[in-house]
C-alpha positions as CSV (number, residue, x, y, z in Angstrom):
1,X,-10.9,3.3,-61.8
2,X,-11.2,5.6,-58.0
3,X,-9.8,8.5,-57.9
4,X,-6.8,9.7,-55.8
5,X,-9.5,11.6,-53.7
6,X,-11.9,8.4,-53.5
7,X,-8.9,6.3,-52.5
8,X,-7.4,8.6,-49.7
9,X,-11.1,9.0,-48.1
10,X,-11.3,5.4,-47.5
11,X,-8.4,4.9,-46.3
12,X,-9.1,8.1,-44.2
13,X,-12.2,6.2,-43.3
14,X,-10.3,2.7,-42.6
15,X,-7.8,4.8,-40.2
16,X,-10.2,6.3,-38.0
17,X,-12.1,3.3,-37.9
18,X,-9.3,1.0,-36.8
19,X,-8.2,3.7,-34.2
20,X,-12.0,3.8,-32.7
21,X,-12.0,0.4,-32.3
22,X,-8.3,-0.4,-31.0
23,X,-8.8,2.7,-28.1
24,X,-13.0,2.4,-27.8
25,X,-13.3,6.2,-29.3
26,X,-17.4,7.1,-29.4
27,X,-16.4,9.5,-32.5
28,X,-13.4,9.8,-33.7
29,X,-11.6,12.6,-35.0
30,X,-8.1,13.0,-37.3
31,X,-5.6,16.0,-36.2
32,X,-2.2,16.9,-37.6
33,X,-0.2,18.5,-33.8
34,X,2.1,20.1,-35.9
35,X,4.3,22.0,-33.8
36,X,3.2,20.3,-30.3
37,X,3.6,16.8,-32.0
38,X,7.0,16.5,-29.7
39,X,5.4,18.3,-27.0
40,X,2.2,15.9,-27.1
41,X,4.5,12.6,-27.7
42,X,7.4,13.3,-25.8
43,X,5.4,13.6,-22.5
44,X,2.6,11.0,-23.3
45,X,2.7,7.7,-22.3
46,X,3.3,4.8,-24.4
47,X,1.2,2.3,-24.7
48,X,0.2,-0.8,-27.4
49,X,0.7,-1.5,-30.6
50,X,-2.0,-2.3,-32.8
51,X,-2.1,-4.0,-35.9
52,X,-4.2,-2.9,-39.1
53,X,-6.6,-5.2,-40.7
54,X,-3.9,-8.2,-39.1
55,X,-1.2,-6.4,-40.6
56,X,2.0,-4.4,-38.4
57,X,5.6,-4.0,-38.8
58,X,7.7,-3.4,-36.5
59,X,10.3,-0.5,-36.6
60,X,13.9,-1.2,-34.9
61,X,15.1,2.5,-35.2
62,X,16.7,3.5,-31.8
63,X,17.3,6.9,-32.9
64,X,14.4,9.3,-31.8
65,X,12.6,6.8,-30.0
66,X,11.3,9.1,-27.9
67,X,9.1,10.7,-30.1
68,X,9.0,8.3,-33.5
69,X,6.5,5.5,-32.8
70,X,8.1,2.7,-32.9
71,X,6.9,1.2,-36.1
72,X,6.6,1.7,-40.0
73,X,2.8,0.2,-40.5
74,X,0.3,-0.1,-38.1
75,X,-1.1,1.7,-34.5
76,X,0.0,3.1,-31.8
77,X,-2.0,3.6,-28.7
78,X,-0.6,6.9,-26.2
79,X,-2.0,8.5,-22.9
80,X,-1.4,11.7,-21.6
81,X,-3.1,13.2,-18.4
82,X,-6.1,11.0,-18.8
83,X,-6.6,11.8,-22.7
84,X,-5.9,8.5,-24.8
85,X,-5.0,9.1,-28.3
86,X,-3.6,7.3,-30.8
87,X,-1.1,7.4,-34.3
88,X,-2.1,5.6,-37.1
89,X,1.1,5.4,-39.8
90,X,0.8,3.5,-43.3
91,X,4.7,4.0,-44.3
92,X,5.2,5.4,-47.6
93,X,3.1,5.3,-50.5
94,X,3.8,5.9,-53.8
95,X,1.5,8.8,-55.0
96,X,-0.1,9.3,-51.6
97,X,0.1,12.3,-49.5
98,X,2.4,11.3,-46.8
99,X,0.7,13.7,-44.5
100,X,-2.5,11.5,-44.6
101,X,-1.0,8.9,-44.0
102,X,0.8,9.7,-40.7
103,X,-2.2,10.7,-38.3
104,X,-3.1,11.3,-35.2
105,X,-6.8,10.0,-33.2
106,X,-8.7,11.5,-30.6
107,X,-12.5,10.7,-29.4
108,X,-14.4,14.3,-30.3
109,X,-15.1,14.6,-26.4
110,X,-11.3,14.6,-25.4
111,X,-10.3,16.7,-28.5
112,X,-10.1,20.4,-27.2
113,X,-9.2,18.7,-23.7
114,X,-6.0,17.3,-25.5
115,X,-5.1,20.7,-27.5
116,X,-5.0,22.7,-24.0
117,X,-2.6,20.3,-22.7
118,X,-0.6,20.3,-25.4
119,X,-0.4,24.0,-25.1
120,X,0.6,24.0,-21.6
121,X,2.8,21.5,-21.9
122,X,4.6,23.9,-24.7
123,X,4.2,26.5,-22.4
124,X,6.2,24.2,-19.5
125,X,9.4,25.0,-21.7
126,X,9.8,28.4,-20.5
127,X,12.0,28.5,-17.0
128,X,9.3,28.3,-14.4
129,X,10.4,30.3,-11.1
130,X,11.8,28.1,-8.2
131,X,9.5,27.0,-5.9
132,X,9.1,29.0,-2.3
133,X,11.2,26.1,0.0
134,X,13.9,26.1,2.6
135,X,17.3,27.0,0.7
136,X,18.5,23.3,2.1
137,X,15.4,21.6,1.0
138,X,15.5,23.3,-2.3
139,X,19.1,22.3,-2.7
140,X,18.7,18.4,-1.9
141,X,16.3,18.5,-4.6
142,X,18.5,20.1,-7.5
143,X,21.2,17.7,-6.3
144,X,19.2,14.5,-6.5
145,X,17.4,15.7,-9.8
146,X,18.9,18.5,-12.4
147,X,22.8,17.6,-10.8
148,X,22.2,14.0,-11.0
149,X,20.9,14.0,-14.8
150,X,23.6,16.4,-15.8
151,X,26.2,14.7,-18.4
152,X,29.6,14.8,-16.6
153,X,28.0,14.0,-13.2
154,X,25.8,11.2,-14.2
155,X,29.0,9.5,-15.9
156,X,31.5,9.6,-12.9
157,X,28.1,8.2,-11.0
158,X,28.1,5.2,-13.5
159,X,31.7,5.7,-13.6
160,X,31.9,4.6,-10.2
161,X,29.6,1.5,-10.2
162,X,26.6,3.9,-9.3
163,X,23.3,3.2,-10.5
164,X,21.7,5.4,-13.7
165,X,18.4,6.1,-11.9
166,X,17.2,7.8,-8.7
167,X,14.0,7.4,-6.9
168,X,12.5,10.2,-5.4
169,X,9.1,10.3,-2.8
170,X,7.9,13.9,-2.2
171,X,5.5,14.1,1.0
172,X,2.8,16.1,2.8
173,X,-0.4,17.5,3.2
174,X,-2.0,19.0,-0.2
175,X,-1.0,22.6,-1.2
176,X,2.2,22.5,0.3
177,X,4.9,23.1,-2.8
178,X,4.8,19.2,-3.9
179,X,3.2,20.3,-7.2
180,X,5.4,23.3,-7.6
181,X,8.6,22.1,-7.1
182,X,7.4,18.9,-9.7
183,X,7.1,22.3,-12.0
184,X,10.1,23.7,-11.6
185,X,12.3,20.5,-12.2
186,X,10.0,19.7,-14.9
187,X,10.7,23.0,-16.6
188,X,14.8,22.6,-16.2
189,X,14.6,19.1,-17.6
190,X,12.9,21.2,-20.5
191,X,15.2,23.8,-21.0
192,X,17.8,20.9,-21.0
193,X,16.0,18.7,-23.9
194,X,15.8,15.9,-21.1
195,X,12.5,14.2,-20.9
196,X,10.2,15.5,-18.5
197,X,7.1,13.2,-18.3
198,X,4.2,13.2,-15.9
199,X,1.9,9.9,-15.2
200,X,-1.2,10.7,-13.7
201,X,-3.4,8.0,-11.8
202,X,-6.0,8.0,-14.8
203,X,-2.3,7.0,-17.0
204,X,-1.9,3.9,-14.1
205,X,-5.5,2.9,-14.1
206,X,-5.8,2.9,-17.9
207,X,-2.3,0.8,-17.9
208,X,-4.2,-1.7,-15.3
209,X,-7.3,-2.1,-17.4
210,X,-5.3,-2.5,-20.6
211,X,-5.1,-6.7,-22.8
212,X,-1.5,-6.3,-21.0
213,X,-1.6,-4.5,-18.0
214,X,2.3,-5.7,-16.5
215,X,4.0,-4.7,-20.2
216,X,1.3,-1.4,-19.9
217,X,2.4,-0.1,-16.5
218,X,6.3,-0.9,-17.2
219,X,5.5,1.7,-20.6
220,X,4.9,4.1,-17.6
221,X,8.6,4.6,-16.3
222,X,10.0,4.0,-19.6
223,X,11.8,7.4,-20.3
224,X,12.7,6.7,-23.6
225,X,15.9,8.3,-22.8
226,X,17.5,11.0,-19.4
227,X,14.9,13.2,-17.8
228,X,12.3,12.9,-15.0
229,X,9.3,10.6,-14.6
230,X,6.7,12.3,-12.4
231,X,4.2,10.1,-10.5
232,X,1.2,12.2,-9.2
233,X,-0.6,11.0,-6.4
234,X,-0.3,7.1,-6.5
235,X,-1.7,6.3,-3.6
236,X,-3.1,3.0,-4.9
237,X,0.1,1.8,-5.6
238,X,2.0,2.5,-2.9
239,X,0.2,1.8,-0.4
240,X,1.1,-0.8,3.6
241,X,-0.3,-3.6,2.3
242,X,-0.5,-4.6,6.4
243,X,-2.9,-1.7,6.6
244,X,-5.0,-1.8,3.9
245,X,-5.9,-4.7,1.7
246,X,-3.8,-5.8,-0.2
247,X,-4.2,-6.2,-4.0
248,X,-1.8,-6.8,-6.8
249,X,-1.2,-3.1,-7.6
250,X,1.8,-2.8,-5.4
251,X,3.6,-6.3,-7.1
252,X,3.0,-5.4,-10.4
253,X,4.0,-1.7,-10.1
254,X,7.0,-2.8,-7.4
255,X,7.9,-4.8,-10.4
256,X,7.7,-2.6,-13.6
257,X,10.0,-0.2,-11.1
258,X,12.8,-2.8,-10.9
259,X,12.8,-4.0,-13.9
260,X,13.6,-1.2,-15.9
261,X,17.0,-0.8,-17.6
262,X,18.1,2.9,-17.5
263,X,20.7,3.5,-19.6
264,X,21.1,7.5,-20.3
265,X,19.9,8.5,-16.5
266,X,16.0,8.9,-15.0
267,X,14.8,10.2,-11.9
268,X,11.3,9.0,-10.5
269,X,9.8,11.6,-8.5
270,X,6.6,10.2,-6.8
271,X,3.9,12.5,-5.2
272,X,1.7,11.5,-2.2
273,X,-0.7,13.0,0.2
274,X,-0.4,9.5,2.0
275,X,1.5,9.8,5.6
276,X,4.8,8.1,5.1
277,X,3.7,5.1,8.0
278,X,0.6,4.0,5.3
279,X,3.5,4.0,2.4
280,X,4.8,0.1,1.4
281,X,8.0,-0.4,3.3
282,X,8.3,-2.3,0.2
283,X,8.2,0.6,-2.0
284,X,10.2,2.7,0.1
285,X,13.3,1.1,0.6
286,X,17.0,1.6,-1.0
287,X,17.2,1.1,-4.6
288,X,13.3,2.3,-5.3
289,X,13.1,5.5,-2.9
290,X,16.8,7.1,-2.3
291,X,15.3,9.6,-1.2
292,X,12.2,11.1,0.8
293,X,11.5,15.1,1.0
294,X,8.7,16.1,3.3
295,X,6.6,19.3,2.2
296,X,4.7,20.4,5.6
297,X,2.4,23.6,5.9
298,X,5.0,26.8,5.7
299,X,6.7,27.8,8.7
300,X,7.1,32.1,9.0
301,X,9.9,32.5,7.1
302,X,8.7,30.8,3.9
303,X,4.9,32.4,4.3
304,X,7.3,35.7,4.3
305,X,9.5,34.6,1.2
306,X,5.6,33.5,-1.0
307,X,4.3,37.1,0.2
308,X,7.5,39.0,-1.0
309,X,6.6,37.4,-4.5
310,X,3.2,39.4,-4.0
311,X,2.7,42.6,-6.5
312,X,4.7,45.4,-4.9
313,X,1.3,47.4,-4.4
314,X,-0.8,44.4,-2.6
315,X,1.8,44.1,-0.5
316,X,2.9,47.6,0.5
317,X,-1.2,48.2,1.0
318,X,-1.6,45.4,3.2
319,X,1.9,44.8,5.0
320,X,4.4,42.0,4.7
321,X,4.4,41.1,8.1
322,X,0.2,41.8,8.6
323,X,0.2,38.7,6.0
324,X,2.6,36.2,7.6
325,X,0.8,36.7,11.2
326,X,-2.8,36.5,10.2
327,X,-1.8,32.7,7.6
328,X,-0.2,30.7,10.9
329,X,-1.2,27.2,10.0
330,X,-1.8,27.8,6.8
331,X,-1.1,25.9,3.9
332,X,0.5,28.1,1.1
333,X,-2.7,27.4,-1.5
334,X,-4.6,28.9,1.5
335,X,-2.4,31.9,1.6
336,X,-2.8,32.2,-2.3
337,X,-6.1,31.9,-2.3
338,X,-6.6,34.9,0.3
339,X,-4.3,36.6,-1.9
340,X,-7.1,36.1,-4.5
341,X,-9.9,37.1,-2.8
342,X,-8.0,40.4,-1.8
343,X,-7.4,40.9,-5.6
344,X,-11.2,40.2,-7.0
345,X,-12.1,42.9,-3.6
346,X,-10.2,45.4,-5.1
347,X,-11.4,45.1,-8.3
348,X,-15.3,45.8,-6.9
349,X,-14.0,48.4,-4.5
350,X,-11.1,49.9,-5.6
351,X,-9.4,49.4,-1.9
352,X,-7.2,46.6,-0.3
353,X,-9.1,45.3,2.5
354,X,-7.2,43.2,4.2
355,X,-10.2,42.2,6.9
356,X,-12.9,41.7,4.5
357,X,-10.3,39.1,2.3
358,X,-10.1,37.5,5.9
359,X,-13.1,37.5,7.1
360,X,-15.1,36.0,3.0
361,X,-12.2,33.2,3.5
362,X,-13.6,31.9,6.7
363,X,-17.2,32.2,5.1
364,X,-16.2,30.0,2.5
365,X,-14.3,27.7,4.8
366,X,-17.2,27.3,6.9
367,X,-19.8,26.7,4.1
368,X,-17.5,24.0,2.5
369,X,-17.2,22.3,6.2
370,X,-21.2,22.4,6.5
371,X,-21.9,21.4,3.5
372,X,-19.9,18.0,4.4
373,X,-21.7,17.8,7.3
374,X,-25.2,18.2,5.5
375,X,-24.0,16.2,2.7
376,X,-22.2,12.9,2.0
377,X,-20.4,12.2,-1.3
378,X,-19.7,8.8,-2.4
379,X,-20.2,5.3,-0.2
380,X,-21.5,5.7,3.6
381,X,-23.8,4.7,6.0
382,X,-26.7,6.5,6.0
383,X,-29.3,7.2,9.1
384,X,-31.3,4.0,8.2
385,X,-27.9,2.0,8.7
386,X,-28.2,1.0,4.6
387,X,-25.3,2.1,2.6
């Protein structure tokens, strides 16, 4: 007769092997997320169900479905910021340690990455500082996200026959506040106990490569409750079919966006660096995208607001107006890079050398530009005319 330990270890190996086969793991490792469980599952994209040795029991319990895998026996695949993990559930087994029969499995190469993602997401539950934006811009973003989802407001909207979902498109060149705006809204949603789910290009590609692409893409849009779903840089799904070669990505994406039935209220926030005129008009039509917010490079007033948040000693030594005058035409990200150079120089020399920081910034930019000119990365035509 096998001992309980022998039975348990045999079952454990079976679970690991099944999870590895379901998700394509080369070296599966089991873990218990403990306090990060709700953070991981609540933010992950829920993927397909997988039977365990041909057995599968679906669970129709609708309570807490945002976190519960929706099954009593089997496997479910999840994706979070490009990392795939599996939850294996064997129900309640008599005389067996329950914790060992409800486990999470990830490929060893992604283990630390997934842990760090979980920690980062848990920290995002702390209030985020509102981004540097014009007051009108910030108010518009707030009214169409957090305020839209407020229970009393949403009840009035649906009571008059309005839609319980809303679509926002944030556009503009990189480094000008789209990510900060999303981080702020994500934090505000988390503070209210709402869903705050991010979908990356990797998540989208994983869904498209799955055995049931249409169903997997629909899962990306399913919030599982009231909240905000962020789609980051999904240009491949949004490009104008008249401007670029048409693929079935657009059709699948738009079908999923239209097909989601929302009962509790969801806001979809899409970000892109792609010019608006290259976005598929079918995606931009009302009912899919209700509002487009553009994030251009900051003007003098916005640069002044940004610098006013710097450390007092730094602001006093360099001067707010000096920084504002010397950063015309720069993005928020570039100004932040200048500040970082300034701080690093201070640690070395114990002086705030703004002129050095500017010169170092130019050298770094010129160096990158020259490297790009000297060395081609990706697919291009070489000097001999070959690809």
